[in-house]
N, C-alpha and C positions, 0 to 999 in steps of 0.2 A: 415101251419100245421106241417111241419118238425121242424120249429123253436120252436113251442110250445112243441113238443115232446122233443127236445133238452133241452129246459128250464126246463121241468118237470123232465127229467133225471138228470140234474144238481142239481135241488133241492133235489131229492131223494139221490143223492150221498152226497150232503152237509149234509143232515139230518143224513144219515148213518154215515158220518164221525163224526158228533157232538155226536151222540149216542155212537159211539165207544170211542170217547175221554172221554165222561162222565163215561164210564165203567172202566176207569183207575183211581186208587186212590193212594195216597202217605202214606206210613207208615214211621214215623220219630220219633226221640227221642234220648235218651242217654243211654249208658250202663255204669254202675258203680259198685264199690265194695259194697257188701251188708253190710259190717261191718263199713265202714267209709264214704260212699258216694263219694269216690274218683273216678273220671271218668277214664275210661280205653281207651287207645289209641291202634288202630289196631285190635279191636275185630272183628271176622268174624261172619257175619249174613248171613245165606244161606237158600234159599228156594228151596228144592229139586224138588218140582213139576214143577218149571220153570227153574231149573238148572241155577239160577242166584243168586247173592248175593252182599253184600256191606261190607265195613269195616268202623269202626268209625274213625273220624278224630282226630286231635291233642287235641281236647277238649271233646272227647267221644261222639260226635254227629254223627248220621247216618240219611240217608234219601234214600228211594227207592220207585219208582213208578211202579206199576204192575197192571194188569187187576183185576177187581173186582172178589172176590172169597174167598174160604176157603183154607188156606195154613198152612204148618208146618214151623216154624222158628227155625232153629238150630243155636245156639249161642255157639261159642267156643273161648277160649283164654288161652294162655299158663299160667299154674300155677293156673287155676281155673276149677271147675267142669263145664262140658258142660251143656247147658240148651236147652230144646226143648219145644216149646209152639205152640198151635193151635191159628190161627188168623182168624177171620171173617172180611174180608176187604170189607165193604159196603160203606165206606166213608173215606175221609182223616182222618187218625188216628195218634195220638201221644201216643207212648208207651215207657215207660222207663223200662229197664231191669236191674235186680240186679243179679250179679254173686257171688257165694260163693267160697272162697279160697279153694284150694285143699290140704291145709296143713294137714287137718284131715285125708286125705286118704293116707298120706305118710307112715302110719304104715302098710299098706297092702303090701302083697308080691309083687304084680305087680302094678306099678304106671302107670295109663293110662290117667290121667287127665292133665299132664304137657307136653304132646307131642308137638313138634314144627315142624310139617311136612311142606314141601314146598308148597306154593300156586302156583301150576303149571299153573293156568288159568290167573293169574294177569300179565300184561305186565311190570313187575318190576324185574330187575336183577341187579347184582353187589351190592346188598343191604344185610346187615346183621343186625339182631336185636337180642339183648341179654337181657334177663330178669335179674333184680337185684338179684333175688333169685339164679340164676345160677352163677352170678358173685361172690356172697358171698360164694359159695361153693368152689371156686378156691383157692388153696394155693398160698400165695404171700410172698414177702420178709418182714421180721419183723412182720408178722401177720397182716399187715394193708391192708384191702380190697381196691382194686384199680381198678377203672373203666377203665383207659387207659391201664393198664397192661393186662386186660382181652381181649381187642380187638387185642392185639398182637398175640393171638392164632388163629385169623381168617386168611383165605387165602388172600394173596396179601398185608398183613400188616406186617411190620418189625419195629425194633427199630434201633437206631444209636449206640447201644452198651450197656454194663452193666452200669446201673445207669444214662443213658442219658435221657434227656427230649424229649418230642415230640414223634411222630410216623411217619412212611413213608408209603404211600399207592401207590401201583403199580409203584414203582420206583420214586415217586415224593418226593420233599423236605417237611420237616415238616411245612414250612411256606406256603405251597400250600394247607393246610387243613383248611377249615372253621369250627371252633368249636363254637357251639351255646349252651348257657344255658338259657332256657326260651327265646329264640330268640335273646339274647344279645351276642355280640361277645366276646369271651375269647381270648386275645392275647398271654397269657403265661399260659399253662395248667399244670404247675408243681410246686410242693413244694420241698424245700431242693435240689435245682439244679437238679431235675429230679428223685429223689428217689420215690416221691409220686405225685399223681395228685391232682388237686384242687377240685375234685368232692367228696363230702361226700356221700357215697353210701346210707345212711339212708334217705337222702332227695331226691333221684332220683326216678322218676316214670318210665321213658321210655328212651331208648337209641337206636338210629338207625344210622348206618354208611352207607353212600352212596359212593361207590367206582366208579360208572359209572352209566349211564342211569339216570343222576341227573335231577329231576324235574325243570321246568323253574322258579319256585319261588325262587330257590337258585342261587346265583351268587357271584362273587368276589374272588373265589379261583380256582386254576387250577387242583387240584387232587381229593379232596374228601370233603364231608360234614359230620360232626359228630353232629347230632341233638339230644340234651338232654333236657328233660323236668323235672322240679321239681314236687314233689307232691303238691296237692292243700291244703291238711290238712284235718283232720277228722272232719266232721260237725255233727257227731252223739254223740261222747263222747270224753272225754279227754284221751289221751294215750301218752306213752313215750317209747322210746327205745334208746339204745346206746351200747357202748362197752368200755372196759378197756383193753389196750394193754401194751406192754413193753415200747413203746416210745410215745404213744399218746392215748387219750381217746376222746370219742364223746358222745353227748347227743342230742336227738331230741324230742321236745315237740310239740304236735298238739292237737287241740280241737275245739269245736264250739264257734263262736262268737254269732250266733243265731242258735239254733238247726235246722239242715236240710236246713239252708239257707246260713250261713256264717261260715268261719273257719279261723284259723290261723295256721301257722307252723313256728317254729324257731329252728334251729339246729346249734350247735356249735361244733367245733373240735379243739384240740390243742395238740401239742407235748410238752413233758416235760423232754426230755432226758437232756437238758441243765441244769436242776436243780441239776443233779448229779455232774456236773462240779464244782458246788459251794462247794462241799465237798472236792475237791482237792485244795491244796494251789497253785499249779502251774496253774490250769485251772479256778480258781474262777472268773476271770475277762473276761472269754470267754463265748460266747453264740451262739447257733444255734438252732432256733426253728421256728415253723409256727403256725398260727391260722387262722381259717376262720369261717364265719357266713352265714347261709342260712336263708332267711325269705320269707314268703308269706302270703298274705291276700286274701281271696276269698269271694265274696258275690253275692248271687243270688237275683237280684232285683225283677225279675218276670220270668215266664217261657221263655221269649224271650230275656232277658238281664242279663249278668253276668259281674262282674268286678273282675280283678285280679291285685294285686300289688306285684311284686316279686323282690327280691334283693339278691345280693351276695357281700360279702366283705372278702378279704383274704390278708394276709401279711406274708412274710418271713423276719426273722431278723437274721443277722449273724454279730457277732462282735468279735474282737480280742483285749483284753487288753485295751479297751476303746480308742484305737488309730485308729481303722478301724471298721466302721459300715456300713452294707449294708442292705437296706430295699427295698423290691419290692413286687408287688402284683396287683390283679385285683379288680375293683369295678364295679358293674352293677346295673341298676335299670330299671324295665319295668312295665309300666302301660298299661293294656290291657282291651279292651271292646269287649265282644262277643255279637253280636246282630243277632237275627233270624228274617229276613225280612218276611219269609214265611216258610212253611215246606219244601221248596226246595232251599232256598237261605240263606246260613250261612255266616256271616262276622266276621272279627277280625281286630280291629284297635289297633295298638301298638305304644307307645311312649317309646323309648329305649335310655338309656345312658350307655356308656361303657368307662372305663378308665383303662389304664395300667400305673403304676407308677414305676420308678426305681430311687432309691436314694443311694448316696454313700457319706459317711462322713470320710474324711482322716485327722484326727487331727494331725498326725505326719508331714504332709506337709501343714496343715492349710487351706484346702479348702473343700467345699461341692459340690456335683454334683447331679443335679436333671434332669430327662428326662422322657419322656413318650409319650403316644398317647391317644387321646380322640375321641370318635365319638358320634354324636347325630343322631338318626335314627327314622324316622316316616314311618310306613308301614300300608297299608290297603289291606287286602286279602279277596277274596270272593270265596266261593265254591257253585256252582250252580248245584244241582242234577236234571238235566233236565228230565231224564228217567232212567230206570234200565240199559239201554245200553249206555247212553251218559251223561257225567259229564264234567263240565267246571270249571277250577280254573283260576282266573285272579286277578291282583292286581298291586299296585304301591308301590314304596318305594323311599326314598331319605335320603342319609347319608352325614353329614357334618363332616369333619376330621380336627382335630387340632393336628399337629405334633410338639413335643418339642424335638429336637435332643439333647439338653443339655444346662444346665445353670451351669456355674462355679461361685461360690461365696465364699468369705472368711469365714472361721470359726469364726474369730474374727477380730477386726479392726487392730490388731497388726501383723497379719500374713504376710502382704506384698503381698497378692494375690489380684488382681483386679477382679472386677465383669466382667464376660464375658458370653454373650448369643449367642450360635450358632443360625443361621438363622432359625426362626420358619417357618413352612410350613403349607399350608392349601389346602383343596381340597373338592370338592362337587361331589357326585356320585348318580344321580337319575337313576331309572330304572322302566320299566313296563314289564308285562309278561301276557301271556295267555297260558293255557295248557288244552288239552282235553283228556279224557279217553273214549274210544269207543269200544264197543263189536260189531265187524263186523258180526260175526256168532257164533255158539256154540263152534267153534274151534279156532277162530282167534280174539284176542283182541289187540288193539294198544293204545299207548299214544303218543301224539305229541304236541309240543308247541314251542313257540318263546319268547325269552327274548330280549328286546332292552335296552342296558345299555349305559350310557354316563358318562364321567368323565371330570371334569374341574379342572385343576391344577391352584390354585389361588396364588396370589402374595406373595412374601417374600421381605424383605428389599432390598437385593442386589442379582443379578444373574450375574455370571461370563460370559464374552464374550471371545471366543477363535477364533484363526485364523482358517479359513475353518470350523468353527463350530465343531471343533474336540478337546475334552478335553484330549484325550489320543493319544500320538504319538508313532511311532515305530522307534526304533534305528536299522537301517539295519546292522551297523558294529558289535554291540553287540548282535543282534538278540533278543532284549528285548523290552517290552513296558515301556514307561515312562510317567510321568505326563506332561501335557502341561501347559505352563504359560499363565494365562489370559492376554488378551490385553486390557481389560477394564471391566467395570461393568455397568449393567442396573438396575435402581431402579424401583421397582413395588409397587403399593399400595396393601394392604392386600386383597382386594376384586376384584382386577383386574385379568382377566383370562389370564394366561401366555401360557397355552397349553390346547387343548381340544381333546377328543377322543370320538368316538361312534361306537358301534359294534352291529350286530345282532347275537344272540346266539341260533341257532336252537337245539331242543331236539327231539329225537324220540326213541321209543322202541316198540317191538311187541312180542307177545307170541302166538305160534301155538300149540294147544293141540293135540298130537298124539293119545292119548286115555285117559282114566280116571286117569292114573297114570304117564304119561310122556308128556313132552312138550319141544319144542326148543324155545329159545328166542334170540333176537338180539337188540342192542341199539347203538345209536350214540348221542354224545353230544359235544357241544362247550362251553367252559368256558373261561371267560376273567378275568384276575387278574390285578387290577390296583395298588395294593400295593406291595412293594418289601421288604423283610426282608434282611437287609444288614448284612451278617455274613459269616465269612470264616471258620466256624466250621460245622461239619456234623450234629449237633443237636443244637437247640436253647439254648441260654444262657440268663440270665436276662438282660444283657447289650446290647443285639442285638437291632438294630435300624430299625424301620419301616420308609419307605420313599415312597412318591407318585411317580407315573409315571410323566415324564415331557419331555422336548425336548431331553434329553440325555438317560433317562431310560424309555424304551418303555414298554407298557403293555404286560404281558404274555398271549398268546392265545393258549389254549389247545384244541385239537381235539382228541376224543377217540371213537373207535368202539369196540364192544364186541359181541361175539356169545357164546351161552351156551346151554347145555342139562341138564334137570332137571327131576328127577323121585322120586316117593315114591314107595317102594316095600315091599313085605312080610307083607301085611295088615298094611301099614304105619309104620311098626316097624323101617324101615331104610329110609333114604333120601340120595340122591346123587346129587351133583351139580358139573358140569364141565363147566368152562368158559375159553375162550381165548380172549385176548384183544391186542390192539395196540393203543398207545397214542403218540402224537407228540406235543411238546410245542415250540412255537416261542418266541423269545426274552427272553430266560432264561439267566440271567446274570451270569458271572463268573468274576474273579478278576485277575488283573495283579500280577506277582510275587512281593512279598514284600508289598502288599497293606496294608495301614494303615487305619483302619475303625473307630477307636475310636476318638471321638471329631474332626472328619473331616468335615469341612464346605464345602468341594468341593468333594463329593463322586463320582461325574461323572469322576474325574481324575483317578480313580482306577478301573473302571467298564468297562467290555466289554459285548456287547450283542451277545448271541449265540443261540443255539437251543438244545432241549433235546428230546429224544425218549425213550420209554419203551414198552416192549411187553412180554407176558408170557402166561402160562397155569396154571389155578388154579383148584384144586380138593378138594372137601370136602365131606366126608362120615360121616353121623350122625346116631347114635342110639337114637331113640326118646323116648323110654319108657322101663320100667322094673327096676329091682334092679340096673343094671348097664346101665348107659347112658353117652353120651359124643360125641366127634367127633375127626376125624383125618383130618387134612388139609395139603396139600402140594402145594407149588408154585414153578414153574420153570420159571425164569424171567431174563430179562436183562434190565438195565437202563444205558443209555449212553448220553454223552453231546458232543457238537461240537461247537468250537469257532474259525471259520476260519478267515483268514486275510481279511481285508476290501478291500485291493487292491492286485494286483498280486505280489507286492514286499514284502508284509507282510507274515510271516509264520503262524501267529495265535498261539493258544495254542496247544501244542502237534502236531506241524506242520500242523494244520488245520484238523487233522483226528478225527474221533469219539474216545472218551475215556470214560472209566467207570465213571459214576457219583459217588458221595460220598454215594449214597443210593442203589447202585447195590448189590443185594444179589441173586446169581444164584440159590441157593437152600434154601428153607425155609419149614421146617417140624414142625408141632405142633400137639401134642396129648393131649387131656384133657378128664378126665373121673371122674364120681362120682359113688359111690357104696353105696347102702343102705343095711347095714347088718341086722339091726333090728330097733325097735323104739328108741333105745338108741344111737346106734353108726352108723355113716356114714363116708365115707372116700372119699378123692379126690386126684387126681394126675395130674400133668402137665409135659410134656416133650417138650422141645424146642431145635431145631437144625437149625442153619442158617449159610450160608457162611460168612466168615469174611468181615469186612468193608474194602473197597478200601482205600489205603493210598499210600503215596509216600515215599519210603526209599532212603537213599543215595546209589549210585552205585559206589562210589569211594571217594577218599580224596586226598588233596594236601596240601603242606606246604607253609605257607606264614608268614614271619617274625617269624619263630619258632613256629607257631601255626598250628595245624592240622585242616583243614577245610573240612567238607564233601561236596561233589558235588552230585547233585540230577539229576535223570533221568526224564523220562516222567511222567506227572501228573497222579496219581492214577493207576499206573501199578502194584502195589503190594497190598497185602491184610494182614489184621490181621488174626491170627489163627481162625479156625472154632469155632463158639460160640455155646455152648450147656449147658443145665443143667436140672436136674430132681427135681421137688418139690412135696411134699406129705403133706396131712393134715388128721386129724381125728377130728370129732366133736362129743362131748358127750352131749346128751340132757337128763337130769335127768327125771325119770318117775314122780316125784312129781310135775312136771310142769303142769300136767293135772288137778290138784286139787287146784290150786291157781292162783291168778291174776298175780303175779310176775312169769315170765317165763325166764329162763336163759339157756345158753349153753356154754360149754368150747370148744375152738378151739385150737388144738395143730398142729403145722406145722413145717416143715423143708424145708427151701429154699436151693437149690443146695445140694441135698442129698449126692452125691459122691464127694463134695468139689472140683469141677472144677474151676481152676483159669483162668477164662476168661479174656482176655486182654481188658481193657478199652482203653489203648493206649500203643504204643511202642515208646519210645523216645531214642535219641542218644546223647551220651556224650563222652567226651575225658577221657580215662583212665589215672589216675594220674601217674601210674607206667610205662605203655608201651607207652603212648602218642597216642595210636590208638583210633579211635571212636568205641564205643561199644553200643549195644542195651540194653535197660532196659525196661522190661514189667511192666506196672502198672495194678494191679488187685484190684477191689473194694470189692467184696464179695467172701468169701469162703462158707462153710456150715453155715447157719444161722437158729438155732432153735428159735421158738417163741411160746408164749401162749397168748391167749386173752379170755376175758369173755364178752359175749354179753347178753343183757337183754332187756326185754320189759314188760310194765305193763299198 
């Protein structure tokens, strides 16, 4: 009798559970721009009745499972008018939402549709997202809108000096940043040796910088991830936009292949300042210019399948009198397939090719130099929207690397130069990951995941063998490091595994909501970097060489923790973010004094493995709406490196003590603002101030054979002067734009308004009269006015 009652109770519970389960339904779909059908990334969809919500993924897709009922859906996205709709959820429902751009509302006195308040509920921190419209309002050098220059205004991000390429995040090197364009790796992000970035702003849809709390789907770099997506193209109508500037122009065309189903995008950009050199008799044989091309094809096969084919091609050309020619640049290609298995399971399969090429033609000595790095990447990612409180991301990827350190070949048969190939290197990097986003309660949300990465260093023709397996030896008499001589060589087949590594990379972040406007967040992540950029400069150069980890060069292992406070206040008019972090990197390489890195077939002879640490406090205050908006960011930080002796008899670099890394900037202040005066005029201003870059100056001099020779002290114990400048811009939008298809605007800007002569470098030379060594400061920019014309039709 009791057993029958228990069985009956069990059946009742089971039925009750089934009925309850049936009462939950899934709302899914996409959110896109009403004018172009361009899907929108990171759109917030919120259900106030349940105090829950979701954001769209990288392809504009969303999915949320909630109890059966009638709800209000509030949809908001920066730069677009908010949308609110009533939903009767009686079954699984697919609903695609269209948002209207807030451009038409910009004429009003108070702008409320472009606010970018903090999402205090989401367990995401150390992440910054910038809209392309905001980037285009920032004044920049020579009037050229620049994506990378804009992120230098964010807390925790600095540059390596005036006109330098790359960027540094939380005290890390520029090589520790993973830069992705439509998921393809960009190995060199600059044009014209660092003056401009490779990203055409007209072709960019979304930009997000991860400084910490990095999701498990990303790997391979130790400091940050810059994730950039190109537009898909307008599938409703043909349109074009572009700009004409002092030194470059750009044009972007997009339109439907099949209306509302397929689209194309093609954008080109080129500089033409070198054409003016042709007018000068002294400079007509010289050239310095860049060009790039962005392309994308998108096609919607059916509601559950979409295909994308995107590419990028860019080149820089620098030549002097036809005797010296330098060509370098990136090429990428990505074929992607989005598939919706169900209204809860989204997948993306990508086949990716990336190539960085560097070429040098020296006619005056009769040889050519070609080098570069290629990778082939396959990745399959899944997003499983299990419920409104629990979501899973998981996937696999595998990358094959082909490293070409350099080929020297004769310019012609009579040059006397022999063909020479530095040893090619190969590697294979597979990985898998899983990441969960979970809402524990109405106040606590967490994200946790694990990445398992492997790395196989594959064979090269010859590998040096050293006594005691030590390619660098220490001379105790001179207290210096020297190259060790190989005692033999080992020959490997191209596909033979020479060295392998594998690491677990845990990730965790949490957000605890104090009230409707405040939260505290914490995060931890481990990142492993298997590629090393071999460079003894503080910023990347086109000639820098990437090399894989092996028996001598170990993978970099970065562990970072962060804690932050986030709040929106005064009716979301202002936002405040305060974060503190600590990061430690194992196996950060440094170089012996006098290291020769160019055309070196034995880099292990000049490299020492050390460690790096950085820590700091970041503050960002934003004004989100109104005629005047912008932000103030300040970072107080320290970045240090240590390369101790390997034995008790070795002194190490700087006597084995911690010393400032080349990326240490104690103070970093940035202020950016935009002001809407009326429907014709708007204004922008940026101010940047940061501590000077660490350098090593001579601390004395001595005479040798009648020559004055400087002597140097400890590494990086000096600094360049403090770096700062103020930039302003004014944008004129003619009123006649409203009455015609062709719309244009004039942008007037002044970079470095008060003509600050920031030091790009300080070099030392011997004075021809006194014989003493003297310092010479090199400055690149003074005050630079510019004007450009932007248009669309």
